[in-house]
N, C-alpha and C positions, 0 to 999 in steps of 0.2 A: 555443569561447569570443572573440565579438569583443575584439579589444584597449581599447575603448570601454567595456564594461561586466566589472561583477563579478558573482557570485555567491557568496550565503552560505546555507548550512542552515539549516529551519525545518523544526519536529515537530513531528508532530499527533496526539495519542491517538489511541489503539485502544484501548477499553474492555471488559470480560469483560460481559456485559448480566446474569448469574447472580447474583455480584461483587459486580458497580457496583464495578467496581476497574482502573486501569489495567496494562492490560497488554501494551502497547509502544506503540511509534512508527510513524509512515510518517515519512521523510525529505524533505521538500519541497524544490526550489531556487525561493528570489528570487532576481530578478535586480535590480541598482542603476535599470536604465534604464527601468525598469517591463514591460517588455516580457514575453511569458509564457512561461514555460520553452518548451511544444511550439514558439512562434514560434522562439526560440534554437534549438532544435531543426530543423527544418524549415530554416532559414537553413545552417546546419551542413552537415546531408546533402545542400542543394546543392553546396556545396563540398567534398564527399567527406571530411567531418569530424564527421559524427555522431558517430563512436564513441569515436573522442578526447574530445569535448565531455562526452559520457555519465561517461566513464573521470573526467575530471578533478570534475563535479558529484558520484561517488558519493565521489571520495577527500577533498572539503570535507566531506560530509556524515559519515562514517568517522573524519575527526576530528575534529570539533564532538559527536560523539553522547560520546565521551571527556567532557564535561562534564555529562551527562545523567546523571540518578540510578541510580546502581547497578542495581539491579532492571530488568528489561524488557527486549524484542526490541526492534532494528528493523528497519524494509524499506526495501528500496531499489530503486527503476525503473531496467529494463536492455531493450535489448532482444538477442534472442538472438546476432546479428551481434557482437555486444560483450563474451558471453561466448568468443568465441574469443580477447580476447587476454591473455595472463597479466599485463598489470599490472593486471586485475581482482581474480586469484587474489592477487596480493604485495598488492593494498589491503586484500582481506578481511579477511586472516591479519591483520594489525594491529587489526579492531576486539574490542574491550573486553568484547562481551556479545553471544548471541545473535543472529541477523542472516537475513532470506531476501530473494529474492530476488523481486517482482512482476515479469510478465512485460507491455509493451505488448499492448495489447487487439488489433492489428495485427499482429500476429505472424503472418507464412506460416504453413500447418500443415505444409509440408515443411519449414521450421527448427528446428521445438519436439522432433522425433522423438528425439534425441540429451539434450533438457534436462534429466528428470530426472536422467539418467545425471552429468550434470554440476557437477550443485545437490546432490548427496550426497557428487559427490569434493568441493566445495570445504568441504562442511561445516558447508551453512546448509540451509532451508528452504525452497518455493516457491510461491507464490503464483500463480493467474489473477489478471488486474485486470478491473474490466471486464465482470465474468460477465454475459451476457443480451445483449451488443453483440458486432456484427462477428465474428472468428471465435470469440470467448469462447463459447462454446456448448457443451452436455451433452456432446458430440461429443469435442471438446479435452479436457473434464473429466478422461471415462474415459480418453484417450488420455495425457495428462501427470500423472495421479494426484497434484494438489498438495497440499500439505499445508494450504492455506487456500482458497479459494477466495471473492474478493471481488466480493459485487451490485453493479454498477450502479447510481449514484443513481436515475437515471430509471424505471427498471424497477422497482426498490423502488418508486416514487413512483406510477406506475402503477398497479400491483396494490393499493395500498389504496384506490378508486374504481371500479378495472373487473374485470369478473371473466378477461376474456383476462387480463389482466394478471397477474392472481392464482395463475390456472395457470400461467402461464410460471415465476412464481417461484417456484410448488412442483415443476416443473418441472427447473428449476436445482438446488434443496434436494437433492432428487431424488439427482438426480447427485454430488453434492456426498458425500451419505450415502453411496451405494453405494461410494465406491472410498474412505471413510473421513478425508474432509478436514473441517476445521472453516469454518465460513460465516461470511462477514463480511457485513452490508448498511453499505453508504455511503451520505452524505445523509441521516444523522439527524438533524433540523433542529428539533426541538420535544418533548414530552413526550409527546403522543400518538405521533409517529413511532415515539419512542422502545416505548412501550405495544406498537405490531403488531410490532415488534422482536421482544418479548418473547411476544406472540398466535403468532409462526413458530417460537417455539423457534430462534430461532438465537442461539449465543451469543455472536457479537464485535457490535462497531458502531464507526460514524465518522463525524462530523461534526460541524456546527457547535456542537449543542448538544450534545456530550461533549466538545468542546475544539477550537478555533482550530486554525491552525499556527500554530506561535513560534517564534521563537528561542530560542535555547539560555541565553539569559541572560533570557530571560524565563519560565521556564518554570516554579519553584520558584512563583512569584506565579500562574499558570496554572491551577496543580493545584490552587491553596489555594482561588482561587475558585472551579472544576470543586467540590471539594466543597461549598463553602458553598451553594453557585446547585442542582447538581442531585444533592448526596448522592452521586458520586463518589469512592473511597475514593482520595485523596495518598499515600500510603502512601510509593509513592517516593521521598517526597523525602529 
């Protein structure tokens, strides 16, 4: 993290589609200089400090999550190389709830062979992020056997109007089912898209329609609004 920019954790709901309830939150970093987290991570990588920045952001998120409603898991974004640092395990031991690690989709395949075992040893669960893009394909799903497969929003949007796109998302869902993983669709932005998730029989959804990234001091208000607007249970409050 640069000396002139500080970060705080925002949390975006993950919704169980069948029960229409919030089951967890993804932790996301937001910097006070307005620069995107990916740009900050890229700059840190150029300085040889990406792992250190990721570890700082995870620590910020774990500390902030203590103020979330008591139920519900959190997910945290991480690169495979960062998982080798002892500081990660030390930070995750402080987490007061179930947690999962989301692998960046650009992780090299050879880096991922030991990931499943590492996550199990740390006591969490594994997510593949942006499934359908980059290396995050059906082969990786079958290799890593994640607990949750997060389908990339562009892949999902394409499936709504394109036969090839529909075939692509069905192939990803088949691979997830084969390894016993839950599927999560990203990028759900309106009620019609939520209906499409139901039609696909996907269990989990995430996107602006079912909750925007929010700092912890706004979570209770956001969940109450979500219940009024969409009918998603705010029982975590």
